[in-house]
C-alpha angles and dihedrals in degrees: 000000000000141000090290090086114109115184092196090055091047091049090051094047098042109026092152093052105045131086113195123215114228110260102267106114132085132201115256101160135090090246115064100195126040143146144176146130113315126247105188131214129184114196141137122220090330120093097185093119092046089052091050091051091048089063093054130079109277098197091197094304129139124237109222111197125194100198093169090253092281114175093187103073133034114236093195133037136170098277097051091041091054090053092047090052093045091053095054105257115152094218151293134267108200129190088201140044138301132201137204088053096173091055092043090055088058094048118101092236138099111244126177119177139151096248149313134274127171097226119100124219127258113250105230098144091244122143144084129246129204096018128127111269126198127199136128090031093297134100115216116202121200106270096026114130117250124196125185138178137145089290095060146274126295133184130206133179090232140028114283125206123211111242 
């Protein structure tokens, strides 16, 4: 999806279908508005699963990461973000931190996260993929549709089309 996404318009058009994340995330990517089917990750201070996904074909999907809200380790940096963008992912929604924010802002990728911290994660191979994740008052199931822009992040159980 491209910058034509408007979460306010989608909320107005589909009020019975959208679940709205509490306002806690900020835009760190080079693309402000993005959306796609969710691929979920649950991890804590270890981005091994995110890195594995980055190497796979994204097909316009969105990686949704429940990092437990940790402010101590960055779950995404410039190198992994560049691979995510190269492999055709639409973006990432991260309940955790990122780093290399100047480089992320230049990457053709949507990135929403709670903040930035300069410390990388430890790679212990710990994390779960394709499991329900809950943060910001919303549960995201694998395959749900996630839309994000500078207004916020919304989730739906099906693809929504701007009217």
